[in-house]
C-alpha positions, 0 to 999 in steps of 0.5 A: 359780856361787858367790855372788861371781860371781852378784853380779858378773853381776847388777851388769852391766846388759847392757840398758844397752849398745848392742848389735845384734840378736844381742847384739854390742856396737856399740862395742867401747870399751864393753867391760870385763872384768866383761862377760865373765861376764854375756855368757857367762851369756847365751850359756850358756857356763860359763867356764873358764880356757881360755875366758878365755884365748881372750877375753883374746887376742882382746881384746888382739889387737884393742886392738893392731891394731884388727881381730878375729883370724882363727881361725888366729891364735887357733890359733897362740896356743893352740899357744903356750900349750897345745901341739899337743894343744889347739891344734885347731879341734875344741878351739876348737869345744868351747870355743865350740860356736856358733863362734869368731866368734859366741861368743868375739868376742862375749864379747871385746866385738867388733862382729859380725865382717863375715864370721862365716866366721872359723871356716872 
């Protein structure tokens, strides 16, 4: 992480946010883009452009529909952007090894999905 990113992460106070015991925001309205770096750092995820694209898709989908997209919707998005090679559940799990619902939704500022089986 370069010095600029280190400064950005340190400026975000995750403890000041209302979160559940697993670190999900209690109010998705509290989310802002600067949180992604800090939440990813907390989760041990080294963000790439692919991570950011999925998180942005999740956030935009939520903003439009007020629901968290199922993994199928994310895979359709990935296919439209990256083609068939990377539009797989395996690749989604490479990006978010503890599960799309558990990690991508958390980075996008979602409340904990009612059924974390979005990955199935």
